[in-house]
C-alpha positions in Angstrom: 0.0 0.0 0.0 1.3 3.5 -0.9 1.7 5.3 2.4 3.2 8.8 2.5 5.1 9.3 5.8 2.6 11.7 7.4 -0.1 9.0 7.1 1.8 6.0 8.3 0.4 4.2 11.4 3.4 3.1 13.5 1.8 2.2 16.8 1.1 -1.6 17.0 -1.4 -1.1 19.7 -3.3 1.4 17.6 -3.3 -1.1 14.7 -4.5 -3.9 16.9 -7.4 -1.8 18.2 -8.3 -0.8 14.7 -8.5 -4.4 13.5 -10.6 -5.4 16.5 -13.0 -2.5 15.8 -13.2 -3.1 12.1 -12.8 -6.8 11.9 -15.0 -7.4 8.8 -12.1 -7.7 6.3 -11.5 -8.6 2.7 -9.5 -11.7 2.0 -7.6 -11.5 -1.3 -5.7 -14.4 -2.9 -5.5 -16.1 -6.2 -7.8 -18.9 -7.6 -6.6 -20.5 -10.9 -4.0 -17.7 -11.2 -6.7 -15.0 -11.0 -7.3 -12.5 -8.2 -10.1 -13.6 -5.9 -11.7 -11.8 -2.9 -14.1 -12.7 -0.1 -15.6 -10.5 2.6 -15.3 -12.2 6.0 -15.3 -11.5 9.7 -11.9 -12.2 11.2 -10.5 -12.9 14.7 -7.1 -11.2 15.4 -4.9 -13.0 17.9 -2.2 -10.4 18.7 -0.3 -12.7 21.0 0.1 -15.3 18.2 0.2 -12.7 15.5 -2.4 -14.6 13.6 -5.8 -13.9 11.9 -8.5 -16.6 12.0 -11.6 -17.0 9.8 -13.7 -19.5 7.9 -15.1 -19.9 4.4 -18.0 -21.8 2.9 -16.8 -25.0 1.3 -18.7 -24.0 -1.8 -16.3 -21.0 -2.1 -13.4 -22.1 -4.4 -11.0 -19.7 -2.7 -10.1 -22.1 0.1 -9.0 -24.9 -2.3 -5.8 -23.1 -3.2 -5.4 -21.1 0.0 -3.1 -23.5 2.0 0.5 -22.2 1.8 -0.5 -19.2 -0.3 0.5 -15.6 0.7 -2.7 -13.6 1.1 -3.7 -10.0 1.8 -6.5 -9.1 4.2 -7.8 -5.5 4.0 -9.5 -3.9 6.9 -11.3 -0.7 6.1 -12.3 2.0 8.6 -14.3 5.2 8.3 -13.9 7.4 5.2 -15.2 10.7 3.9 -14.9 13.2 1.0 -13.1 16.4 1.9 -14.0 19.6 -0.1 -11.2 22.0 -1.0 -13.6 24.9 0.0 -13.2 23.9 3.6 -9.5 24.7 3.6 -10.1 28.4 2.8 -6.8 28.4 1.1 -5.8 29.0 -2.6 -4.8 26.2 -5.0 -6.6 23.4 -3.1 -8.1 20.3 -4.5 -10.6 17.7 -3.3 -9.4 14.6 -1.5 -10.7 11.6 0.6 -9.8 11.0 4.2 -9.8 7.4 5.5 -8.2 4.7 7.6 -7.2 1.3 6.4 -4.9 -1.6 7.5 -3.4 -4.2 5.2 -2.3 -7.5 6.7 -0.1 -10.0 4.7 0.5 -13.6 5.7 0.8 -17.2 4.9 -2.5 -19.1 5.0 -3.1 -22.5 6.6 -6.3 -24.4 6.1 -7.9 -25.8 9.3 -9.5 -29.1 8.6 -9.4 -30.7 12.0 -12.9 -30.8 13.4 -11.9 -30.0 17.0 -9.8 -27.1 16.0 -12.5 -25.8 13.7 -15.0 -26.1 16.5 -12.8 -23.9 18.8 -12.5 -21.3 16.0 -16.3 -21.1 15.6 -16.8 -20.8 19.4 -14.2 -18.0 19.7 -15.8 -16.2 16.7 -19.3 -16.3 18.2 -17.9 -15.3 21.6 -16.1 -12.3 20.1 -19.2 -11.0 18.3 -21.9 -12.1 20.7 -20.4 -12.9 24.2 -23.6 -14.1 25.7 -24.8 -16.3 22.9 -26.2 -19.7 23.7 -25.0 -21.1 20.3 -21.7 -22.6 21.6 -23.7 -24.8 24.0 -25.5 -26.3 21.0 -22.2 -27.4 19.3 -23.1 -31.1 19.7 -26.5 -30.9 18.2 -27.0 -32.4 14.7 -27.9 -29.1 13.0 -24.7 -27.4 14.3 -22.6 -30.4 13.3 -24.0 -30.4 9.8 -23.4 -26.7 9.4 -19.8 -27.3 10.4 -19.4 -29.7 7.5 -20.2 -26.9 5.1 -17.3 -24.7 6.1 -13.5 -24.6 6.2 -11.5 -22.7 8.7 -8.1 -21.1 8.0 -5.4 -19.0 9.7 -3.2 -16.3 8.4 0.3 -16.3 9.9 1.1 -12.6 9.7 4.3 -11.6 8.0 3.7 -7.9 7.4 1.2 -5.2 8.5 0.7 -1.8 7.0 -1.6 0.9 8.5 -2.6 4.1 6.8 -4.6 6.9 8.6 -5.0 9.7 6.0 -6.5 12.4 8.2 -5.2 15.7 6.6 -1.9 15.5 8.6 -0.2 17.1 5.6 -2.2 20.3 6.3 -1.8 22.9 9.0 -3.4 22.3 12.4 -5.8 25.1 11.7 -7.0 23.5 8.4 -7.2 20.1 10.1 -9.5 21.6 12.8 -11.6 23.3 10.0 -12.0 20.0 8.1 -12.8 18.1 11.2 -15.5 20.6 12.1 -17.1 20.4 8.7 -17.1 16.6 8.7 -18.6 16.6 12.2 -21.5 18.7 10.9 -22.3 16.1 8.2 -25.2 13.8 8.6 -23.1 10.9 7.3 -21.9 8.6 10.1 -18.7 7.8 8.3 -17.8 11.5 8.0 -18.6 12.0 11.7 -16.2 9.1 12.6 -13.4 10.6 10.5 -14.0 13.9 12.3 -13.7 12.2 15.7 -10.4 10.5 14.7 -9.0 13.8 13.5 -10.1 15.6 16.7 -8.6 12.8 18.8 -5.3 13.0 16.9 -5.1 16.8 17.3 -5.9 16.5 21.0 -3.1 13.9 21.4 -0.6 16.1 19.6 -1.5 19.1 21.7 -1.1 17.0 24.9 2.3 15.8 23.7 3.4 19.3 23.0 2.4 20.4 26.5 4.4 17.6 28.1 7.4 18.6 26.1 7.1 22.1 27.4 7.1 21.0 31.1 
């Protein structure tokens, strides 16, 4: 991913939190030498540095997945930025957004017990109080398990990009954040919040340096 220096996410904790908060990712690999993508919910185990997910057996992507290097894209909030908000000459439109790209080696999980644990952990992550895991031995649940394939992505590289107008002055950043915050679009409001949090953190850091 192309990441100009001002937009690079360097904090592993920030990236981990982002993946947890935006865990519905895009798995991209190749099938018969052609690009192929599937939208999936992922579990991120930061301790093992691994992503976990599962595919339908009817999906051809899993058949060539084992041992293949894949890319998983996690997308966050995004919004159009009008040049009129800058109140500065020679300005052009842009788009602010946050995204994380995760690269790694895929391993198919075909062991029934391991797949069962993966499914339970997935349900627990998205619905902590679900009764579904207690039904794991029921025929319906067992038959559904036969229709899916689990996999893991052993992470080799992570890239994070937070394009939040950092290449503009603080004054312009505050102006853009304010205009985005006034929008009725939830994505734009989320971008505004991220911009405001970043500016607040920078101001706090500057105050600490002055002590």
